C-alpha angles and dihedrals in degrees: 000000000000110000089205091065124073116180109217104171138007119194129181108223096177139359098169094120106351129350125283112190135189111215123198113191145157117244124197111222125217091263091057098254122125128232134182118241133183123206137169120222130187115215112198096152127251127300147193135224132190139197112214112205138178108208093188095055096029095235138132132201118230134163137229124208143147115274114190097200090058090047088055092052113047104300101120096197097032088223116132131190110221146161114257109277144157146164120277094233091193097315124118111257096251094054092041095055093047089053093046092048092056095042095048104031105019093237120124106210124180108176102064119170122207112224101182144303128249144181103242101195107009095171093070114356126068096205122129112201119208109212121210142174129201137173118241136183133190092262090064093065113112099170147343097282115208098146132262121319092212089058091050091241116162103180126173115210116223125194108193137173107258091235089054092051091052090049089052089057090054093046094048095245087119110050102154111117099216091049093050090049093050095046092048091047089052089052093048093050094043091234092158097041104113109254090233089066099038128079110234130207106223127193109214109214124187143128117310108162096000113116094002102097083225089291104162093217093052091046089051089051091053091049091048090053091053092046091051090051090049089055090053090050089052092049089055087061100260135114113250126198134182125206087225091061088063101031103048098057090043091051092051092049092046091055103253108170100191143355112285098023121131095270091047094051091047096051116018104075097021091060090056092047089054090053091060092073088059095048134079094219149339126252109207114205138167133020135315116333127158091200095051090046089052089055090051092052091047091050092050091048089053092051093249122145119254117211118202097192135021089241089072091065116094117240114232114230 
């Protein structure tokens, strides 16, 4: 807790829909003196929003619905174009956004990737919004979407070219903050740049110790196989990386004396898992390996693509 804040009084002004509170508190100024402040805060819980995108077709899925607060403040029609979103209502953010995506858009997505979380209106609203992106394709559609009738949701589903959506931000047709943030993040990350035209960073994952009985020659053979695959990835025009390239020098510097010691267990696989967040995908090669399989699961959980053969990687022209 912040020692410069002392809550003196908390009053509920309204709990008709969500909770509006009046907070009276003491605030310590920079010069050390204290002053009394009064603020109102609206607590509607936390939420999640997602941008559905199809990189192959260059499209995104958005929604359009009536929003009374915008109608009260300059939006003549009250209709707003938005990314799919909803309140958590006790769910974890990942499960919530999968549910909302299917309810509102009709697409059942599984590999959702969290981009970040943000306070959307910190001067008056407590809500933290968890922002996601996920790939979709027409085969994922399970229904028409549109929201829930019992919640009086009347949501129109829009599939738009990504370039058109960006132009609508510039023209003012899209004025919803979370949607602007998600579209601009997609542009920054190149999510809708066709893979055939985009250089990828690929983590090569295969057996290292697995199946070797810790025989140095067999371990060296496994490492050589991954290095040779990395060279082929490079020759396709991409940037390969191995967890071993990062982990082995770090282990030596950190004082690891042998495979499996405390330093090894603390750093070897975790360093590769950290790399996944910096990569576009994982290329799984070779035979059985618990560590490589862990990297695959981590990549899938992060919404990254998993390649099962080097032939699946696009060749840059």
